[in-house]
Every structure is written in structure tokens, then in C-alpha cells.
C-alpha positions as CSV (number, residue, x, y, z in Angstrom):
1,M,-6.8,-3.7,-4.2
2,E,-3.5,-5.1,-5.3
3,S,0.0,-3.2,-6.5
4,L,0.3,-2.7,-10.1
5,A,3.5,-4.8,-10.1
6,K,1.0,-7.8,-9.7
7,I,-1.1,-7.2,-12.1
8,S,-0.9,-9.9,-14.7
9,N,-3.2,-8.8,-17.4
10,K,-3.4,-6.3,-19.5
11,G,-6.3,-3.6,-19.4
12,Q,-7.8,-0.4,-17.4
13,Y,-7.1,-0.1,-13.6
14,V,-8.1,3.0,-10.9
15,I,-5.5,4.1,-9.5
16,V,-6.6,3.8,-5.6
17,D,-3.4,5.1,-3.2
18,V,0.7,5.2,-3.9
19,L,2.3,4.3,-1.1
20,G,6.3,4.9,0.0
21,E,8.1,7.9,0.4
22,H,6.8,11.1,0.2
23,R,9.3,12.6,-2.6
24,L,7.9,9.1,-4.5
25,A,4.2,10.0,-4.4
26,K,5.1,13.6,-5.1
27,R,7.0,12.9,-7.9
28,L,4.4,10.1,-9.3
29,A,1.7,12.8,-8.8
30,E,3.8,15.1,-11.0
31,M,3.3,12.5,-13.8
32,G,-0.4,12.3,-13.2
33,V,0.1,9.4,-11.0
34,A,-2.8,10.0,-8.4
35,P,-6.0,8.4,-6.5
36,K,-8.9,7.8,-8.4
37,G,-7.0,8.3,-12.0
38,V,-7.6,5.7,-14.8
39,L,-4.7,3.7,-16.2
40,T,-3.9,1.3,-19.2
41,V,-1.6,-1.2,-18.7
42,V,-0.3,-1.9,-22.1
43,T,2.9,-4.5,-21.1
44,V,2.9,-6.5,-17.3
45,S,5.6,-6.3,-15.3
46,K,7.5,-10.0,-16.2
47,N,10.0,-11.6,-13.6
48,E,10.3,-8.4,-11.7
49,S,11.2,-6.2,-15.1
50,G,9.4,-3.2,-15.3
51,M,6.3,-2.2,-17.2
52,V,4.9,0.3,-19.5
53,I,1.4,2.2,-18.8
54,Y,-0.8,4.1,-20.6
55,L,-2.0,7.6,-19.0
56,R,-3.1,10.8,-19.9
57,G,-2.6,10.2,-23.2
58,Q,1.3,9.5,-23.2
59,R,2.7,5.9,-22.2
60,L,5.5,5.2,-19.1
61,A,7.5,3.0,-18.5
62,V,7.3,2.3,-14.9
63,S,10.1,0.2,-12.5
64,Y,8.9,-2.8,-10.6
65,S,9.8,-0.8,-7.7
66,M,8.0,1.7,-8.8
67,A,4.9,-0.4,-9.6
68,Q,5.0,-1.9,-6.1
69,S,4.1,1.4,-4.6
70,I,1.0,1.9,-6.8
71,M,-1.9,0.0,-5.7
72,V,-5.1,-0.3,-8.1
73,K,-7.9,-2.4,-8.4
74,G,-9.7,-3.2,-12.2
75,V,-12.5,-0.7,-13.3
76,N,-15.3,-3.2,-12.8
77,E,-14.1,-5.0,-9.4
78,E,-15.8,-4.3,-6.3
79,E,-14.1,-4.4,-2.8
80,S,-16.5,-6.1,-0.6
81,E,-14.0,-4.6,2.1
82,K,-12.5,-1.5,2.5
83,L,-8.7,-1.3,2.9
84,V,-6.1,1.2,4.4
85,S,-3.0,1.6,4.4
86,L,-1.7,1.3,8.4
87,S,-0.4,4.8,8.5
88,H,-3.8,6.1,7.6
89,V,-5.5,4.8,10.7
90,K,-6.2,7.1,13.5
91,V,-4.2,6.9,17.0
92,G,-6.7,4.3,19.1
93,N,-8.2,2.6,16.6
94,S,-8.0,-0.9,16.0
95,G,-7.6,-2.9,12.7
96,I,-6.8,-6.4,11.4
97,I,-3.7,-7.0,9.0
98,N,-4.9,-8.4,5.5
99,K,-1.7,-7.7,3.4
100,I,1.6,-6.9,3.3
101,I,2.8,-5.6,0.0
102,G,6.1,-4.5,-1.6
103,N,9.5,-6.0,-1.6
104,K,10.0,-9.5,-0.3
105,E,12.9,-8.1,2.1
106,L,10.6,-5.5,3.4
107,R,7.7,-8.3,3.6
108,K,10.2,-10.8,5.7
109,R,11.4,-8.1,8.2
110,L,7.4,-6.8,8.9
111,M,6.3,-10.3,9.3
112,D,9.7,-11.2,11.7
113,M,8.3,-8.1,14.1
114,G,4.9,-9.7,14.6
115,L,2.7,-8.0,11.6
116,T,1.2,-11.2,10.2
117,K,-2.2,-11.8,8.3
118,N,-5.3,-11.8,10.5
119,T,-3.5,-10.4,13.3
120,V,-5.4,-7.7,15.3
121,I,-3.1,-4.3,15.8
122,K,-3.8,-0.9,17.6
123,I,-2.1,2.7,16.9
124,H,-1.0,3.7,20.3
125,Q,0.5,6.7,19.4
126,I,2.3,8.9,16.4
127,A,5.3,11.2,17.2
128,P,4.9,14.5,16.8
129,L,6.2,14.8,13.7
130,G,4.4,12.0,12.1
131,D,7.2,9.4,12.1
132,P,7.3,6.8,13.8
133,I,4.1,5.0,14.4
134,E,4.1,3.3,17.6
135,L,1.5,0.1,17.5
136,I,0.4,-2.4,19.8
137,V,0.7,-6.0,18.1
138,R,0.3,-9.1,20.2
139,N,0.3,-7.3,23.4
140,Y,3.5,-5.5,23.4
141,K,4.4,-2.0,21.7
142,L,6.4,-1.8,18.6
143,S,7.4,1.1,16.4
144,I,7.5,1.2,13.0
145,R,8.4,4.3,10.0
146,R,5.2,5.5,8.2
147,N,6.7,4.8,4.8
148,E,7.0,0.7,6.3
149,A,3.0,1.4,7.5
150,D,2.1,2.4,3.9
151,F,2.8,-1.3,3.1
152,V,0.7,-3.0,5.6
153,L,-3.4,-3.2,4.7
154,V,-5.9,-3.4,7.3
155,S,-9.3,-3.3,7.8
156,E,-10.4,-0.8,10.5
157,M,-12.6,-2.3,13.1
158,E,-13.9,-1.9,16.4
159,V,-12.5,-3.4,19.7
160,V,-14.2,-4.0,22.6
161,E,-11.8,-4.0,25.5
């Protein structure tokens, strides 16, 4: 599973998830970009330029930043491990960070806060309205916004304490 912006080959892909702000996800869903949908990459993104996809009988131009929010996998690709967005992990559950996606500034900021690959994290609590999320990372508590947590992909695990 990777973001649509990182795709280097033309072909068919299955939409796994749409990350980022709720407004963006809703707008993309209105255009037909929703999980379990199939799209065809017509032109790939080069040097952070936009790309063209074919979806539901129409061609769509997608900006690089929008393509970063769309998680896809190849039609024939088998996933050995189920990766979920950090924002979808339930309170009290733990996971191991596998990948941080998004633009360079966001990735650097999250890594500077201690969210690096193969780090064990635990969801400590979520605010009443769902934002922010409080994590336990490296024996300290860290609060991040839900839309930032969308860009951290983890594999859930059982932690024995």
C-alpha cells in the first residue's frame, strides 16, 4: 500500500483509504474516489507535478498533494501485513509504526516528535470531540491532531505489559 503520488507505473489500482481532512475525503468521495474503488493511472506524477487518472468513465486531473492523501495498492498485489492509519487505532491498543506518508515537512515534523519507523506506540486517550489524540511514545505522552495521525501507518499488535 502506498500513496497515489508515489506510483511510478501506469495501470489499475484499488483505493484502500483516503487520508487527511474530512472535507477533502468527502469531496473525493463525491467524485467517486472512495475505498474499494478501482482507478487507472493514465499519467504518473513527475517532480511533484499532478497526474491523470481514469475513474468511473471519466478522466480526472489530480494534484500531487491530493494524490498523497489517496492510498492505493495494485490490483494483483497481496498485502502480507495489514497497515492501518494511526487515527483508526482504538484507545488502549498498540501498534508499530511502519510508514509515515505525506509531504516532506509533515514527515520531518512527525519524526522530530519521535514517531519513527519500528517505534511502538499506544493510544492513551482521544479528546471528546475526536481531536487531538494522545499517544504514549518512548515513555512520554504526545498529542497530535487526527489529520496528522492519518499519515502515520501502523500494524496493530498485542503488547504484554
